[in-house]
N, C-alpha and C positions, 0 to 999 in steps of 0.2 A: 504494500500499500502505499502510494506516495505520500511523504509528511508536508509537503508544502502546499499544495493547492488548497485555496481559500485562507489559508493561515494567516491570521492577524500578526503584521511584522512590522516593528519600527525601527528604523534606521537613523541613528545620527551620524555627521558626517559624510553625507550622500554626496558632497560637493567634491571631496577630496578623490585620492587615486584607488584607494582600497573600496570608499563608498561607491563610487560610481559603477566599477565593475560588481561588488556585491550585489547592489541594488538592481542593476541589469539582469543579473544570473536570478535572483527574485522573482521579477515579473516573468522572466523566462518559465521559471517552474509554477506560475500560476499562482503566485502569493499576494495576498492582498496588504501591500506595503504604504505604511504611512511615514513621511520624512520629514524631520526638524532641520530648517535651514536657517542658520543666522543671516548669511548674506548672499545676496543672489550675484553668482558668477557667471555671464553668459558664455564664455569660452571653456567650461569645464563641461567636462563629459556629460554629465549630470543633465545639464540643461542644454549643450550643444546637440546631444542625441534625444533629444524629446523625452526623457525618462521622466521627468516632472508632469507631463501628462499622462501618465498612466499610473500615479501615486495619488496619494492624499498629503496635499503638501501644508505644512504648519510652519509659521512664520516666528521666530524665537530664538532664544539661546539657554544654555544649560545652566545659568544663573540664578533663571526663575525657577524656583521651586514648584510653585503654584501651577506654571504651565505644563510643567512635566508632570504633575498630579493630575490634573484633568485631561491632558492628553494620553496618559496610558488608562484614565477609567472610560472616557467615552469612546475610545477607540477599541476598547477592551482587547489590548495587547495580549498576545500570547507569547513571543519572542522578541527579544531586544539585541540589536547588535550596535554596541556602545562604539562607535567609530572616532566620533567627533572628540578633537583635541588642536592645540597648538603644538604643532610637531617639528618646528624649526629649531635647532638648535642655538643658530646664531641670534634668533627674537628670542629665545628664554634667557639668553643672558645679557640682552639689553634690558628686556620687561618680564623680568621674574614674577612679580607680584601677578601678572594679567596670568600669565603661563600656569600660575598656580591655581588660580581662579579657576578659570577653564577646567583644566587638567583634573585637580582635586575634588574643588566644591562641585564642579559639575558632575562629577561621578558619584559624589556621596548625595547629591540632589535626585539623580536618577535612581539610584539603588532604593534610596528611602520610600522614593514612588512608587518602586516594584516592590517593597515589602508588603503590600498589602495583596499581593497574587502570589502567592506561594508554589503554582504550578507554572509558571511563566520563566522560561528560560532566560539568561541574559549573559551575552557575551562581552566581554571585556577588552579592547584592542589596547595591549600593553607593549613593550619594545624589549630587547635585549639591553637597551640603557638602563632598565631597573636594576639590573644587577651590580652596576657600577664596576670598578676595577676590581680583578678578581687576580689571585694568586696563581691557579691555574684554569686551563682552558682544555675544550671547550665550555662553555656555562651549560648545567645541566639543571631542573627545575629546583634541585635542592640546593643551588647555590643562596646566600643569603641576598637580601635585597638592601645595596650599602650606596644609593646614587651619593653623588657629591655634588654635582653640577647642577644647574636650575632644570634643565629638562630632565634629567635623569633622577634628581629627585622626585617629581612630580611622578613619574612614573613607580618609581618603588611606592608612593605614598597609595597611588592610585591602587595598586595590587593589593597592598596591604588592607585597604577601605576594603575593596571587594570580596576580599576572604574573610573579613569582619563579618559581613551581612550575609556571607554564606554560613559560616559556625554559629552567628548567634542567633540569626533570624530566620536561619534556613532557606535563605532566596539562592534558587540554583545558578550560580555565577560559576561561568570558565572565563578563565582567561588566558590570552593568546599573548606568547611574546614574540613575535618576529624578529628576523635579521631586517637590514634594509630594503623594503621593497622597491620594486621598480616596475613599468609597464607604462603603455600609453595612456595619456591622459593626467599624468603629472604634471603641473603648471609650475610646480615649485622650481625654477630653474637654478635656484642655488644648490640644488643637489646634484650628484656626481654626474649620472645618466643621461638626464635631461639636459643638464647643463652642458656636457659633451657633445651631444647633438645637436644642439641649437647652435654651439659655436661653429662646428664642423660644417654645418648647414650654411653657415654665412661665411665658410671660407675664413674663419678665424681660428687661432690656436687656444685652446681651454686652458684658463688658468686654474692650478690646484692650490688651494687656501695651504694646505698643510704639507709637508715635506714627500709628499705622495706615497710614505711608507706605511702609513695606520693600515691596519688590517680590519676587513670588516667581512661580515657574512651577509649574501642577497638573496632575495627570495622573489619571484616572478608573480604579478598580481594574481593571476589566474590560479597559482597552487595557492596563494592564500586565502583565497575564497574556494575552494575547496575544503581547506582546513576549517574554516569557521563552520561552513554548512555541515561538515562532520560531527565538528563538536556540538553544535545546537541539536542536532539529532539525536546523539548520543545522550546528551544530559536530558532530554526528556523522558527516556526510559532507563536512565542509570543514576540513582540519586546520588550514589557514592562518588561522582566526579563533580558535585558541589565544591567549588572554593578550590579545584586542582589549578594549575596553571600548565600549559602545554609551549614547548618551544616549537616553532616551525621554520625550518631553514635548508637551504642545498646542503649544509656542511663543509662549506669551502673556505678557505683561507686565503682571500684577494686582497692585494693592496689597492689603494686607490687608482697608483699608477697602473697597476695590471689591467682593471677595468678601462681604465681611459683608453689604452692601448688597444684593447680589446674591440671598444667601441669604432675606434679611428680606422682599425682592421676591415670591420666588417663595412663600413663606409666607405673604402677605399681610399681614406686620406691619411696614410702612415705618414706623409710628409708633416703634416700639422702636428710635430711633437708637442707636449703640452708644455705650458710657463709654469714652472715650481715656486710657488711666492713664501712657503714656508712661513707662513702668518698663523697657524692654526693655534687657539688656545683654550683651556676648560673643556676639553675632548678626551675620551679615553683612546689610548694609542691601539690597543689590542682587542678586538669583540669577536667572537663567533660561536655558534650554539651547537648541541647536540640536540637533534630530534629524534633520537632513539623513543622516547616516551609517547609522543605521537605517532609513531610507526607504530609501537605493539599494542597499544590502548585503543587506539584510533584508529588502527588500519589506513592511517593517511601517509601517502606518498607522494611527493612532486612527480606530474605529470610531463613536465615541459622544459625545464630547467635552464641553465646559464644562457649558454648559445642561442637555443630554439627563442627562449624570452627576450633575448637582446635584438635578434633579428626582427620578431614580432614588434617591438617597441622602436626599432628604428622606421619600420612600414608606418606605423602609426604616425609618428611625427612628421614622416615625409607629407603623408597626406592631410595632416593638419596644417602644417606651413602653407602647402599649396592652397589650401582653403581659405585661408587668411590673406594672401598675398592678391 
């Protein structure tokens, strides 16, 4: 029996990268989707592809606790994908207070609204940044949460609050910690992959803020969508998963320079060697994850991978740039 047709689903953060792809997949699976949107961003996938015309759209923000209580009650929400957050590390460093309000207060507002509906699943989008620095890698879900920098701390707090609502109030919460997501539709060009594609499309050399040797773990967005949907379905039938966190990743150890050069190779512009600025600060040098728990307990495995994901991403942006010129 298909889990999703007519299921009442709330998505926050639908105008972001993961939110756009997840909302499109939920529509494809015939769920009844309601979306909370703070800002109208015409160029984002959600509006560009007309997804807004296929869902119920509610304007507002996560800091409005009354709005969230009304929303989940009136739409009789059965599953929540809480993806909305301030996700840019540099913005968090410049404005930590607003980042904490959105990421932390927004999460407790939503979970408190869901506390009255103990059978509804809530999926929380976390990050590998929640772990902070670690003496040993890869991160497993047993690693302590010890963020030190603004964005990292916001995610550590989010995870602890989510687990509190699961353990204390019985809210069926699942937490996803992903590596760096990439794919078509990411309009934050300060991020490495969309930034490289944009610069290369303009015939310019991409500027790497760090020394290029920071190690990161990447995951194609459609593989992340598969993981979120899988955990939601499992939570509905297995209460023992409440409060559990799962890592999603490709398990790769790639430097920013590795990824940049791979994109240049796929775009046929290896002549555009990146510029190394070496200006990064307040960032963790090495981060990568083990997704063994998700593979064993959820049956999740990435379908697309790095190379194919990059090819799909480059194709998406080429079409996008042609459409706006």
